[in-house]
LUMLUMDREN-2810 file (N, C-alpha, C; in Angstrom, 1 decimal):
<atoms>
<atom><aa>X</aa><ch>A</ch><at>N</at><xx>-3.9</xx><yy>-15.2</yy><zz>3.7</zz></atom>
<atom><aa>X</aa><ch>A</ch><at>CA</at><xx>-2.9</xx><yy>-14.1</yy><zz>3.9</zz></atom>
<atom><aa>X</aa><ch>A</ch><at>C</at><xx>-3.0</xx><yy>-12.7</yy><zz>3.0</zz></atom>
<atom><aa>X</aa><ch>A</ch><at>N</at><xx>-3.0</xx><yy>-11.7</yy><zz>3.6</zz></atom>
<atom><aa>X</aa><ch>A</ch><at>CA</at><xx>-3.1</xx><yy>-10.5</yy><zz>2.8</zz></atom>
<atom><aa>X</aa><ch>A</ch><at>C</at><xx>-2.0</xx><yy>-9.7</yy><zz>2.8</zz></atom>
<atom><aa>X</aa><ch>A</ch><at>N</at><xx>-1.6</xx><yy>-9.2</yy><zz>1.5</zz></atom>
<atom><aa>X</aa><ch>A</ch><at>CA</at><xx>-0.5</xx><yy>-8.1</yy><zz>1.2</zz></atom>
<atom><aa>X</aa><ch>A</ch><at>C</at><xx>-0.9</xx><yy>-7.1</yy><zz>0.7</zz></atom>
<atom><aa>X</aa><ch>A</ch><at>N</at><xx>-0.4</xx><yy>-5.7</yy><zz>1.3</zz></atom>
<atom><aa>X</aa><ch>A</ch><at>CA</at><xx>-1.0</xx><yy>-4.6</yy><zz>1.0</zz></atom>
<atom><aa>X</aa><ch>A</ch><at>C</at><xx>0.4</xx><yy>-3.8</yy><zz>0.9</zz></atom>
<atom><aa>X</aa><ch>A</ch><at>N</at><xx>0.7</xx><yy>-3.3</yy><zz>-0.3</zz></atom>
<atom><aa>X</aa><ch>A</ch><at>CA</at><xx>2.1</xx><yy>-2.6</yy><zz>-0.5</zz></atom>
<atom><aa>X</aa><ch>A</ch><at>C</at><xx>1.3</xx><yy>-1.1</yy><zz>-1.4</zz></atom>
<atom><aa>X</aa><ch>A</ch><at>N</at><xx>2.5</xx><yy>-0.1</yy><zz>-1.1</zz></atom>
<atom><aa>X</aa><ch>A</ch><at>CA</at><xx>2.4</xx><yy>0.9</yy><zz>-1.9</zz></atom>
<atom><aa>X</aa><ch>A</ch><at>C</at><xx>3.4</xx><yy>1.4</yy><zz>-2.9</zz></atom>
<atom><aa>X</aa><ch>A</ch><at>N</at><xx>3.2</xx><yy>1.7</yy><zz>-4.1</zz></atom>
<atom><aa>X</aa><ch>A</ch><at>CA</at><xx>3.9</xx><yy>1.7</yy><zz>-5.3</zz></atom>
<atom><aa>X</aa><ch>A</ch><at>C</at><xx>3.9</xx><yy>3.3</yy><zz>-5.8</zz></atom>
<atom><aa>X</aa><ch>A</ch><at>N</at><xx>5.3</xx><yy>3.4</yy><zz>-6.5</zz></atom>
<atom><aa>X</aa><ch>A</ch><at>CA</at><xx>5.2</xx><yy>4.8</yy><zz>-7.2</zz></atom>
<atom><aa>X</aa><ch>A</ch><at>C</at><xx>4.7</xx><yy>4.7</yy><zz>-8.3</zz></atom>
<atom><aa>X</aa><ch>A</ch><at>N</at><xx>4.7</xx><yy>5.5</yy><zz>-9.2</zz></atom>
<atom><aa>X</aa><ch>A</ch><at>CA</at><xx>3.9</xx><yy>5.4</yy><zz>-10.6</zz></atom>
<atom><aa>X</aa><ch>A</ch><at>C</at><xx>5.0</xx><yy>4.7</yy><zz>-11.5</zz></atom>
<atom><aa>X</aa><ch>A</ch><at>N</at><xx>6.3</xx><yy>4.5</yy><zz>-11.2</zz></atom>
<atom><aa>X</aa><ch>A</ch><at>CA</at><xx>7.3</xx><yy>3.6</yy><zz>-12.1</zz></atom>
<atom><aa>X</aa><ch>A</ch><at>C</at><xx>7.1</xx><yy>2.3</yy><zz>-11.6</zz></atom>
<atom><aa>X</aa><ch>A</ch><at>N</at><xx>6.4</xx><yy>2.0</yy><zz>-10.7</zz></atom>
<atom><aa>X</aa><ch>A</ch><at>CA</at><xx>6.1</xx><yy>0.4</yy><zz>-10.3</zz></atom>
<atom><aa>X</aa><ch>A</ch><at>C</at><xx>7.1</xx><yy>0.0</yy><zz>-9.4</zz></atom>
<atom><aa>X</aa><ch>A</ch><at>N</at><xx>8.1</xx><yy>0.9</yy><zz>-8.7</zz></atom>
<atom><aa>X</aa><ch>A</ch><at>CA</at><xx>8.7</xx><yy>0.5</yy><zz>-7.5</zz></atom>
<atom><aa>X</aa><ch>A</ch><at>C</at><xx>8.0</xx><yy>0.5</yy><zz>-6.1</zz></atom>
<atom><aa>X</aa><ch>A</ch><at>N</at><xx>8.2</xx><yy>-0.5</yy><zz>-5.3</zz></atom>
<atom><aa>X</aa><ch>A</ch><at>CA</at><xx>7.4</xx><yy>-0.8</yy><zz>-4.0</zz></atom>
<atom><aa>X</aa><ch>A</ch><at>C</at><xx>8.1</xx><yy>0.5</yy><zz>-3.1</zz></atom>
<atom><aa>X</aa><ch>A</ch><at>N</at><xx>7.3</xx><yy>1.5</yy><zz>-2.4</zz></atom>
<atom><aa>X</aa><ch>A</ch><at>CA</at><xx>7.6</xx><yy>2.3</yy><zz>-1.7</zz></atom>
<atom><aa>X</aa><ch>A</ch><at>C</at><xx>7.6</xx><yy>1.8</yy><zz>-0.3</zz></atom>
<atom><aa>X</aa><ch>A</ch><at>N</at><xx>6.4</xx><yy>0.9</yy><zz>0.1</zz></atom>
<atom><aa>X</aa><ch>A</ch><at>CA</at><xx>6.4</xx><yy>0.4</yy><zz>1.6</zz></atom>
<atom><aa>X</aa><ch>A</ch><at>C</at><xx>5.2</xx><yy>-0.5</yy><zz>1.4</zz></atom>
<atom><aa>X</aa><ch>A</ch><at>N</at><xx>5.7</xx><yy>-1.5</yy><zz>2.4</zz></atom>
<atom><aa>X</aa><ch>A</ch><at>CA</at><xx>4.8</xx><yy>-2.7</yy><zz>2.5</zz></atom>
<atom><aa>X</aa><ch>A</ch><at>C</at><xx>4.0</xx><yy>-2.4</yy><zz>3.8</zz></atom>
<atom><aa>X</aa><ch>A</ch><at>N</at><xx>2.7</xx><yy>-2.1</yy><zz>3.9</zz></atom>
<atom><aa>X</aa><ch>A</ch><at>CA</at><xx>1.8</xx><yy>-1.9</yy><zz>4.9</zz></atom>
<atom><aa>X</aa><ch>A</ch><at>C</at><xx>1.4</xx><yy>-3.2</yy><zz>5.5</zz></atom>
<atom><aa>X</aa><ch>A</ch><at>N</at><xx>1.1</xx><yy>-4.2</yy><zz>4.9</zz></atom>
<atom><aa>X</aa><ch>A</ch><at>CA</at><xx>0.6</xx><yy>-5.5</yy><zz>5.6</zz></atom>
<atom><aa>X</aa><ch>A</ch><at>C</at><xx>1.0</xx><yy>-6.6</yy><zz>4.9</zz></atom>
<atom><aa>X</aa><ch>A</ch><at>N</at><xx>1.5</xx><yy>-7.7</yy><zz>5.6</zz></atom>
<atom><aa>X</aa><ch>A</ch><at>CA</at><xx>1.8</xx><yy>-8.8</yy><zz>4.9</zz></atom>
<atom><aa>X</aa><ch>A</ch><at>C</at><xx>1.7</xx><yy>-9.9</yy><zz>6.2</zz></atom>
<atom><aa>X</aa><ch>A</ch><at>N</at><xx>0.7</xx><yy>-10.4</yy><zz>6.3</zz></atom>
<atom><aa>X</aa><ch>A</ch><at>CA</at><xx>0.0</xx><yy>-11.3</yy><zz>7.4</zz></atom>
<atom><aa>X</aa><ch>A</ch><at>C</at><xx>-1.3</xx><yy>-11.8</yy><zz>7.3</zz></atom>
<atom><aa>X</aa><ch>A</ch><at>N</at><xx>-1.4</xx><yy>-12.9</yy><zz>7.7</zz></atom>
<atom><aa>X</aa><ch>A</ch><at>CA</at><xx>-2.9</xx><yy>-13.5</yy><zz>7.6</zz></atom>
<atom><aa>X</aa><ch>A</ch><at>C</at><xx>-4.0</xx><yy>-12.8</yy><zz>8.4</zz></atom>
<atom><aa>X</aa><ch>A</ch><at>N</at><xx>-5.0</xx><yy>-12.5</yy><zz>7.8</zz></atom>
<atom><aa>X</aa><ch>A</ch><at>CA</at><xx>-6.2</xx><yy>-11.8</yy><zz>8.0</zz></atom>
<atom><aa>X</aa><ch>A</ch><at>C</at><xx>-7.3</xx><yy>-12.6</yy><zz>8.0</zz></atom>
<atom><aa>X</aa><ch>A</ch><at>N</at><xx>-8.5</xx><yy>-12.8</yy><zz>9.0</zz></atom>
<atom><aa>X</aa><ch>A</ch><at>CA</at><xx>-9.6</xx><yy>-12.9</yy><zz>8.8</zz></atom>
<atom><aa>X</aa><ch>A</ch><at>C</at><xx>-10.7</xx><yy>-12.4</yy><zz>7.8</zz></atom>
<atom><aa>X</aa><ch>A</ch><at>N</at><xx>-11.3</xx><yy>-13.0</yy><zz>7.0</zz></atom>
<atom><aa>X</aa><ch>A</ch><at>CA</at><xx>-12.3</xx><yy>-12.5</yy><zz>6.1</zz></atom>
<atom><aa>X</aa><ch>A</ch><at>C</at><xx>-13.1</xx><yy>-11.1</yy><zz>6.8</zz></atom>
<atom><aa>X</aa><ch>A</ch><at>N</at><xx>-13.2</xx><yy>-10.3</yy><zz>6.1</zz></atom>
<atom><aa>X</aa><ch>A</ch><at>CA</at><xx>-14.0</xx><yy>-9.0</yy><zz>6.7</zz></atom>
<atom><aa>X</aa><ch>A</ch><at>C</at><xx>-13.4</xx><yy>-7.9</yy><zz>6.3</zz></atom>
<atom><aa>X</aa><ch>A</ch><at>N</at><xx>-13.8</xx><yy>-6.8</yy><zz>6.9</zz></atom>
<atom><aa>X</aa><ch>A</ch><at>CA</at><xx>-13.3</xx><yy>-5.4</yy><zz>6.6</zz></atom>
<atom><aa>X</aa><ch>A</ch><at>C</at><xx>-12.0</xx><yy>-5.0</yy><zz>7.6</zz></atom>
<atom><aa>X</aa><ch>A</ch><at>N</at><xx>-11.1</xx><yy>-4.7</yy><zz>7.0</zz></atom>
<atom><aa>X</aa><ch>A</ch><at>CA</at><xx>-9.7</xx><yy>-4.1</yy><zz>7.6</zz></atom>
<atom><aa>X</aa><ch>A</ch><at>C</at><xx>-9.2</xx><yy>-2.7</yy><zz>7.5</zz></atom>
<atom><aa>X</aa><ch>A</ch><at>N</at><xx>-8.5</xx><yy>-2.2</yy><zz>8.2</zz></atom>
<atom><aa>X</aa><ch>A</ch><at>CA</at><xx>-8.4</xx><yy>-0.6</yy><zz>7.8</zz></atom>
<atom><aa>X</aa><ch>A</ch><at>C</at><xx>-6.6</xx><yy>-0.8</yy><zz>8.0</zz></atom>
<atom><aa>X</aa><ch>A</ch><at>N</at><xx>-6.1</xx><yy>0.1</yy><zz>6.9</zz></atom>
<atom><aa>X</aa><ch>A</ch><at>CA</at><xx>-4.6</xx><yy>0.4</yy><zz>7.1</zz></atom>
<atom><aa>X</aa><ch>A</ch><at>C</at><xx>-4.4</xx><yy>1.8</yy><zz>6.8</zz></atom>
<atom><aa>X</aa><ch>A</ch><at>N</at><xx>-3.2</xx><yy>2.3</yy><zz>7.6</zz></atom>
<atom><aa>X</aa><ch>A</ch><at>CA</at><xx>-3.0</xx><yy>3.5</yy><zz>7.5</zz></atom>
<atom><aa>X</aa><ch>A</ch><at>C</at><xx>-1.4</xx><yy>3.7</yy><zz>6.9</zz></atom>
<atom><aa>X</aa><ch>A</ch><at>N</at><xx>-1.5</xx><yy>4.8</yy><zz>5.6</zz></atom>
<atom><aa>X</aa><ch>A</ch><at>CA</at><xx>0.0</xx><yy>4.9</yy><zz>5.4</zz></atom>
<atom><aa>X</aa><ch>A</ch><at>C</at><xx>0.2</xx><yy>6.4</yy><zz>5.8</zz></atom>
<atom><aa>X</aa><ch>A</ch><at>N</at><xx>1.2</xx><yy>6.7</yy><zz>6.6</zz></atom>
<atom><aa>X</aa><ch>A</ch><at>CA</at><xx>1.6</xx><yy>7.8</yy><zz>6.9</zz></atom>
<atom><aa>X</aa><ch>A</ch><at>C</at><xx>2.6</xx><yy>8.7</yy><zz>6.1</zz></atom>
<atom><aa>X</aa><ch>A</ch><at>N</at><xx>2.5</xx><yy>8.0</yy><zz>4.8</zz></atom>
<atom><aa>X</aa><ch>A</ch><at>CA</at><xx>3.4</xx><yy>9.0</yy><zz>3.6</zz></atom>
<atom><aa>X</aa><ch>A</ch><at>C</at><xx>4.7</xx><yy>9.0</yy><zz>3.9</zz></atom>
<atom><aa>X</aa><ch>A</ch><at>N</at><xx>5.3</xx><yy>7.7</yy><zz>4.4</zz></atom>
<atom><aa>X</aa><ch>A</ch><at>CA</at><xx>7.0</xx><yy>7.3</yy><zz>4.5</zz></atom>
<atom><aa>X</aa><ch>A</ch><at>C</at><xx>7.2</xx><yy>5.9</yy><zz>3.7</zz></atom>
<atom><aa>X</aa><ch>A</ch><at>N</at><xx>8.4</xx><yy>6.2</yy><zz>3.4</zz></atom>
<atom><aa>X</aa><ch>A</ch><at>CA</at><xx>8.8</xx><yy>4.8</yy><zz>2.8</zz></atom>
<atom><aa>X</aa><ch>A</ch><at>C</at><xx>9.2</xx><yy>3.8</yy><zz>3.8</zz></atom>
<atom><aa>X</aa><ch>A</ch><at>N</at><xx>9.7</xx><yy>3.0</yy><zz>3.3</zz></atom>
<atom><aa>X</aa><ch>A</ch><at>CA</at><xx>10.2</xx><yy>1.4</yy><zz>4.0</zz></atom>
<atom><aa>X</aa><ch>A</ch><at>C</at><xx>11.3</xx><yy>1.8</yy><zz>5.0</zz></atom>
<atom><aa>X</aa><ch>A</ch><at>N</at><xx>12.0</xx><yy>3.0</yy><zz>4.9</zz></atom>
<atom><aa>X</aa><ch>A</ch><at>CA</at><xx>13.0</xx><yy>3.5</yy><zz>5.8</zz></atom>
<atom><aa>X</aa><ch>A</ch><at>C</at><xx>12.7</xx><yy>4.6</yy><zz>6.6</zz></atom>
<atom><aa>X</aa><ch>A</ch><at>N</at><xx>11.4</xx><yy>4.9</yy><zz>6.4</zz></atom>
<atom><aa>X</aa><ch>A</ch><at>CA</at><xx>11.1</xx><yy>5.9</yy><zz>7.3</zz></atom>
<atom><aa>X</aa><ch>A</ch><at>C</at><xx>11.1</xx><yy>7.5</yy><zz>6.8</zz></atom>
<atom><aa>X</aa><ch>A</ch><at>N</at><xx>11.5</xx><yy>7.6</yy><zz>5.6</zz></atom>
<atom><aa>X</aa><ch>A</ch><at>CA</at><xx>11.8</xx><yy>9.0</yy><zz>5.0</zz></atom>
<atom><aa>X</aa><ch>A</ch><at>C</at><xx>10.0</xx><yy>9.2</yy><zz>4.2</zz></atom>
<atom><aa>X</aa><ch>A</ch><at>N</at><xx>10.0</xx><yy>10.3</yy><zz>4.5</zz></atom>
<atom><aa>X</aa><ch>A</ch><at>CA</at><xx>8.8</xx><yy>10.9</yy><zz>3.9</zz></atom>
<atom><aa>X</aa><ch>A</ch><at>C</at><xx>8.9</xx><yy>11.2</yy><zz>2.4</zz></atom>
<atom><aa>X</aa><ch>A</ch><at>N</at><xx>7.9</xx><yy>10.7</yy><zz>1.6</zz></atom>
<atom><aa>X</aa><ch>A</ch><at>CA</at><xx>7.9</xx><yy>10.5</yy><zz>0.2</zz></atom>
<atom><aa>X</aa><ch>A</ch><at>C</at><xx>7.2</xx><yy>12.0</yy><zz>-0.3</zz></atom>
<atom><aa>X</aa><ch>A</ch><at>N</at><xx>7.3</xx><yy>12.2</yy><zz>-1.5</zz></atom>
<atom><aa>X</aa><ch>A</ch><at>CA</at><xx>7.0</xx><yy>13.4</yy><zz>-2.4</zz></atom>
<atom><aa>X</aa><ch>A</ch><at>C</at><xx>5.4</xx><yy>13.4</yy><zz>-2.2</zz></atom>
<atom><aa>X</aa><ch>A</ch><at>N</at><xx>4.9</xx><yy>14.5</yy><zz>-2.4</zz></atom>
<atom><aa>X</aa><ch>A</ch><at>CA</at><xx>3.2</xx><yy>14.6</yy><zz>-2.7</zz></atom>
<atom><aa>X</aa><ch>A</ch><at>C</at><xx>3.2</xx><yy>14.0</yy><zz>-4.3</zz></atom>
<atom><aa>X</aa><ch>A</ch><at>N</at><xx>2.1</xx><yy>13.4</yy><zz>-4.3</zz></atom>
<atom><aa>X</aa><ch>A</ch><at>CA</at><xx>1.6</xx><yy>12.8</yy><zz>-5.9</zz></atom>
<atom><aa>X</aa><ch>A</ch><at>C</at><xx>0.9</xx><yy>11.7</yy><zz>-5.9</zz></atom>
<atom><aa>X</aa><ch>A</ch><at>N</at><xx>1.1</xx><yy>11.0</yy><zz>-7.1</zz></atom>
<atom><aa>X</aa><ch>A</ch><at>CA</at><xx>0.2</xx><yy>9.7</yy><zz>-7.0</zz></atom>
<atom><aa>X</aa><ch>A</ch><at>C</at><xx>0.7</xx><yy>8.4</yy><zz>-6.7</zz></atom>
<atom><aa>X</aa><ch>A</ch><at>N</at><xx>0.1</xx><yy>7.5</yy><zz>-6.2</zz></atom>
<atom><aa>X</aa><ch>A</ch><at>CA</at><xx>0.7</xx><yy>6.4</yy><zz>-5.7</zz></atom>
<atom><aa>X</aa><ch>A</ch><at>C</at><xx>-0.3</xx><yy>5.1</yy><zz>-5.9</zz></atom>
<atom><aa>X</aa><ch>A</ch><at>N</at><xx>0.2</xx><yy>3.9</yy><zz>-6.3</zz></atom>
<atom><aa>X</aa><ch>A</ch><at>CA</at><xx>-0.7</xx><yy>2.8</yy><zz>-6.4</zz></atom>
<atom><aa>X</aa><ch>A</ch><at>C</at><xx>-0.6</xx><yy>2.0</yy><zz>-5.0</zz></atom>
<atom><aa>X</aa><ch>A</ch><at>N</at><xx>-1.9</xx><yy>1.5</yy><zz>-4.4</zz></atom>
<atom><aa>X</aa><ch>A</ch><at>CA</at><xx>-1.8</xx><yy>0.7</yy><zz>-3.8</zz></atom>
<atom><aa>X</aa><ch>A</ch><at>C</at><xx>-2.6</xx><yy>-0.6</yy><zz>-4.0</zz></atom>
<atom><aa>X</aa><ch>A</ch><at>N</at><xx>-1.8</xx><yy>-1.6</yy><zz>-3.8</zz></atom>
<atom><aa>X</aa><ch>A</ch><at>CA</at><xx>-2.3</xx><yy>-2.9</yy><zz>-4.0</zz></atom>
<atom><aa>X</aa><ch>A</ch><at>C</at><xx>-2.3</xx><yy>-3.8</yy><zz>-2.8</zz></atom>
<atom><aa>X</aa><ch>A</ch><at>N</at><xx>-3.6</xx><yy>-4.6</yy><zz>-3.2</zz></atom>
<atom><aa>X</aa><ch>A</ch><at>CA</at><xx>-4.0</xx><yy>-5.5</yy><zz>-2.0</zz></atom>
<atom><aa>X</aa><ch>A</ch><at>C</at><xx>-3.9</xx><yy>-7.0</yy><zz>-2.8</zz></atom>
<atom><aa>X</aa><ch>A</ch><at>N</at><xx>-3.2</xx><yy>-7.8</yy><zz>-2.2</zz></atom>
<atom><aa>X</aa><ch>A</ch><at>CA</at><xx>-3.3</xx><yy>-9.2</yy><zz>-3.0</zz></atom>
<atom><aa>X</aa><ch>A</ch><at>C</at><xx>-3.7</xx><yy>-10.1</yy><zz>-1.7</zz></atom>
<atom><aa>X</aa><ch>A</ch><at>N</at><xx>-4.6</xx><yy>-11.1</yy><zz>-2.0</zz></atom>
<atom><aa>X</aa><ch>A</ch><at>CA</at><xx>-5.0</xx><yy>-12.2</yy><zz>-1.5</zz></atom>
<atom><aa>X</aa><ch>A</ch><at>C</at><xx>-5.4</xx><yy>-13.5</yy><zz>-2.0</zz></atom>
<atom><aa>X</aa><ch>A</ch><at>N</at><xx>-5.2</xx><yy>-14.4</yy><zz>-1.5</zz></atom>
<atom><aa>X</aa><ch>A</ch><at>CA</at><xx>-5.3</xx><yy>-16.0</yy><zz>-2.3</zz></atom>
<atom><aa>X</aa><ch>A</ch><at>C</at><xx>-6.5</xx><yy>-15.8</yy><zz>-3.2</zz></atom>
<atom><aa>X</aa><ch>A</ch><at>N</at><xx>-7.8</xx><yy>-15.0</yy><zz>-3.1</zz></atom>
<atom><aa>X</aa><ch>A</ch><at>CA</at><xx>-8.7</xx><yy>-14.8</yy><zz>-4.0</zz></atom>
<atom><aa>X</aa><ch>A</ch><at>C</at><xx>-8.5</xx><yy>-14.0</yy><zz>-5.1</zz></atom>
<atom><aa>X</aa><ch>A</ch><at>N</at><xx>-7.3</xx><yy>-13.0</yy><zz>-5.1</zz></atom>
<atom><aa>X</aa><ch>A</ch><at>CA</at><xx>-7.3</xx><yy>-12.2</yy><zz>-6.1</zz></atom>
<atom><aa>X</aa><ch>A</ch><at>C</at><xx>-6.6</xx><yy>-10.9</yy><zz>-5.8</zz></atom>
<atom><aa>X</aa><ch>A</ch><at>N</at><xx>-6.3</xx><yy>-9.8</yy><zz>-6.5</zz></atom>
<atom><aa>X</aa><ch>A</ch><at>CA</at><xx>-5.8</xx><yy>-8.7</yy><zz>-6.3</zz></atom>
<atom><aa>X</aa><ch>A</ch><at>C</at><xx>-6.6</xx><yy>-7.6</yy><zz>-6.7</zz></atom>
<atom><aa>X</aa><ch>A</ch><at>N</at><xx>-6.4</xx><yy>-6.3</yy><zz>-6.1</zz></atom>
<atom><aa>X</aa><ch>A</ch><at>CA</at><xx>-7.0</xx><yy>-5.3</yy><zz>-6.4</zz></atom>
<atom><aa>X</aa><ch>A</ch><at>C</at><xx>-6.1</xx><yy>-3.9</yy><zz>-6.2</zz></atom>
<atom><aa>X</aa><ch>A</ch><at>N</at><xx>-5.8</xx><yy>-3.0</yy><zz>-7.2</zz></atom>
<atom><aa>X</aa><ch>A</ch><at>CA</at><xx>-5.2</xx><yy>-1.6</yy><zz>-7.4</zz></atom>
<atom><aa>X</aa><ch>A</ch><at>C</at><xx>-5.8</xx><yy>-0.6</yy><zz>-7.2</zz></atom>
<atom><aa>X</aa><ch>A</ch><at>N</at><xx>-5.5</xx><yy>0.4</yy><zz>-6.6</zz></atom>
<atom><aa>X</aa><ch>A</ch><at>CA</at><xx>-6.2</xx><yy>1.5</yy><zz>-6.3</zz></atom>
<atom><aa>X</aa><ch>A</ch><at>C</at><xx>-5.0</xx><yy>2.8</yy><zz>-6.5</zz></atom>
<atom><aa>X</aa><ch>A</ch><at>N</at><xx>-5.6</xx><yy>4.0</yy><zz>-7.0</zz></atom>
<atom><aa>X</aa><ch>A</ch><at>CA</at><xx>-4.7</xx><yy>4.9</yy><zz>-7.0</zz></atom>
<atom><aa>X</aa><ch>A</ch><at>C</at><xx>-5.0</xx><yy>5.8</yy><zz>-5.8</zz></atom>
<atom><aa>X</aa><ch>A</ch><at>N</at><xx>-4.0</xx><yy>6.3</yy><zz>-5.3</zz></atom>
<atom><aa>X</aa><ch>A</ch><at>CA</at><xx>-4.2</xx><yy>7.5</yy><zz>-4.1</zz></atom>
<atom><aa>X</aa><ch>A</ch><at>C</at><xx>-3.1</xx><yy>8.6</yy><zz>-4.4</zz></atom>
<atom><aa>X</aa><ch>A</ch><at>N</at><xx>-3.8</xx><yy>9.7</yy><zz>-4.0</zz></atom>
<atom><aa>X</aa><ch>A</ch><at>CA</at><xx>-3.1</xx><yy>11.0</yy><zz>-4.1</zz></atom>
<atom><aa>X</aa><ch>A</ch><at>C</at><xx>-2.6</xx><yy>11.4</yy><zz>-2.7</zz></atom>
<atom><aa>X</aa><ch>A</ch><at>N</at><xx>-1.1</xx><yy>11.6</yy><zz>-2.6</zz></atom>
<atom><aa>X</aa><ch>A</ch><at>CA</at><xx>-0.7</xx><yy>11.8</yy><zz>-1.1</zz></atom>
<atom><aa>X</aa><ch>A</ch><at>C</at><xx>-0.5</xx><yy>13.4</yy><zz>-1.4</zz></atom>
<atom><aa>X</aa><ch>A</ch><at>N</at><xx>-0.8</xx><yy>14.3</yy><zz>-0.4</zz></atom>
<atom><aa>X</aa><ch>A</ch><at>CA</at><xx>-1.0</xx><yy>15.7</yy><zz>-0.5</zz></atom>
<atom><aa>X</aa><ch>A</ch><at>C</at><xx>-0.3</xx><yy>16.1</yy><zz>0.9</zz></atom>
<atom><aa>X</aa><ch>A</ch><at>N</at><xx>0.9</xx><yy>17.0</yy><zz>0.8</zz></atom>
<atom><aa>X</aa><ch>A</ch><at>CA</at><xx>1.4</xx><yy>17.4</yy><zz>2.0</zz></atom>
<atom><aa>X</aa><ch>A</ch><at>C</at><xx>1.0</xx><yy>19.0</yy><zz>2.1</zz></atom>
</atoms>
């Protein structure tokens, strides 16, 4: 199972991009800059966290409008 979430710098989840079983390999997800309710979020820094049964990884991303 893979879970991919976007968080603001305060640690609040902005949107869940993926929460489903995925086979091993390379996959792609696109965030359109909207929150879970479909509202556009502000430009700035966000954290994207991938969680799998084998571990987790967090990366910083910059949203520029």
